[in-house]
N, C-alpha and C positions, 0 to 999 in steps of 0.2 A: 503493497499500500504507498508506503514514505518514497518506495522508488516512481511508481504510479504516479507519485505527489510533487515527486523531481520533474520528472520530466513532461510535464505539461505545466510547472510554475510559472515558468519565463510567457509564455505564455497569458495563466489569467495574470499575468503582470503586466504584460499591455492593452488584455481588454477591456484593462479592469482601472487602463486612466482615464478620466475627465471628457478627453475627447469624443472618444467612442459611445460615442447613442443607438438607440433607436432601432433606428434604419442602419449598425452595422452587426447590433447581436441578427437581426433577421438575415440577414448576410451569410452569419456564424449560420445560422439555423438550417437556409437552405446547401451549405456544405455538407455541412455535417449529413444532413434529411434526419439531425432531432427538434425536437419543440424544446428548446429552450427557453424557457419563460423564468427569465431573470427575476420582474418586476414579481412574481408569488413572492409572500413572506416566508415558501415553504421549505423554499429550493436553497437546495442546497448543492457543497464544492463534486461531493457526488457524480450529483451531474453532470459534473463539466469535464469529469477524470471517467465518468463509463462514458462518455462522447466518445472518449477520444481523439481528444483536438489533435493532435501530435502527427494523426493522420493525413492533417486537412496544411500541417506547419504556416508554408509557402504564401495559400488561400489567406491562413489569419492573419499571420506576419503583412501581405494587404493590404487589405481591410485596413487591419490600423496604423497601417505609411497615412492608407488613403484618408482616417479617419483624425489623422493626425494635419492632413493642410490643407482635407476640411476644415479643420477650428481655424482655422490662419485664415481662410477665405472670410469665415462666417465672424471672428473678431474686422477683417478690413472694412466688410460692408459698414457694419455696424458705424463701424474709424467715419465711413463712405456720410454714409445714414449721418454720421452726431453732427461733421461737417457744414454739410448741406442745411440741415436743419436750422440751424444755428445763421449764416451766412445772411448779410445784406449789403442793401442799397447801403450809399451816400450822397445826400441831393445839394443842391444850392442852389441859392436867387440867381436868378436873373432878372440883373438892370433892374428896375424899381421896382419890381418884386419885392416882397416883402416875407412870401410864403418860400420858402426854399421848393422848388419845381426841374431840377434838374438836375438830370445824375451826373454825380463826380466823373468823369474822365479815365484817372492813373485808378481811379479803383473797377471803373466797368473794364478796362482790362485788364487786371489783377483777377476776376472773378473770369474771365474767361480764360484765361491761360491758366484756370485752376479747371474750371472747363468740361478744358478740350482734356487736361492730364488726364485726368477722376475716369474720362469715359475711354480714354484709349490703354488705360492699367486696368476698369473693368471690360470692356476686349480680350484683353490679356491673360483674363482672370476667367471668359469663360467660355475663350477655345482650348481652355485648359479639362481632362477627364476627372481635375477630382472636380468638378466644377458643376453636375450635373444634380447633387439635389438642389442650385440656387439659379437653375436657367432662370426659371420662371422672375423669378429677385432680380433675380442680373436683369433681364430684356427690360423690366418693368423700368428698371433705375435708367437704363441708358435710352431706351427712349423718350426718361421723365427730360432726361439731361441734354440730352437730345435737342427737346423742345424747349428745354429754356436756353439753353444761347440763341436758338432760331428766334426767341422772342426778341432775347436783350440787342440783339443783331439789326433790330427790328427799328426795334425802341430810338435805343440808340441813331440810327439813319434817320425815322424823324424830327430824332433834337437835334440830328446838326443844320437839317432840314429850315425847320424851325423855327431856331435863335438866328439863322441867316438868311431868311426872306419874317421875320415878325415886324424889320422895323420899315419893313417895304410896305402893312401890309398898317401896319398904327400910326406914323407920317406924313405927310403931306396929300397931297389929292383927293385918294385911297380912301384913308379918315377917315374925310366927307362921304 
C-alpha cells in the first residue's frame, strides 16, 4: 500500500494545485475511465490509488501543465478586465466654454496604444491551445475592445473637425 502511494504521490501533488479546476478532473475521469467524484464528502485517497493514475501519468501531467497555463491566462484576463474597467478619458475646456467638452489628445493616444497592445496580447492568447476554456470570453473581449477603438477613432476625428470648423459657424455671417 505504501509503495502504491509513493508511486501515485507525485501525480496527487500535481492534481492538488490551485490551478486544477473541475474541468481538469473531468479530463482525468475521461482518461482513466473512472468516475472520480472528488467533490463528494466521502471521497477517499484510496479511490485515487484504485484508479491507477500512474497508468495515465503522461496524460495527467499534460492536464496539470495545461491547468497551470490556464490559470495564468485567467489571471491575465482578470487583469485586462480590471484595467479597462477603471480606464477613463480626460476632458478639457474649449475656448470660452466653461464645461470640459474636448478629449485630451495625449490621453486618447495613450488609450489607443493600450487598446492595440491589449488586442495583440488577447489575439496571441486566443491562438494558443490552452485558451480553449476561455474562447468565448476572449472573443467577446476582443470584439468590445475593437468596437471601443473604432468609436474612439471616430470620436476624435469628429472632435478635430468640430474644433477646426467651430469658429466658422459661430462667427461672422453664418452665425447671424
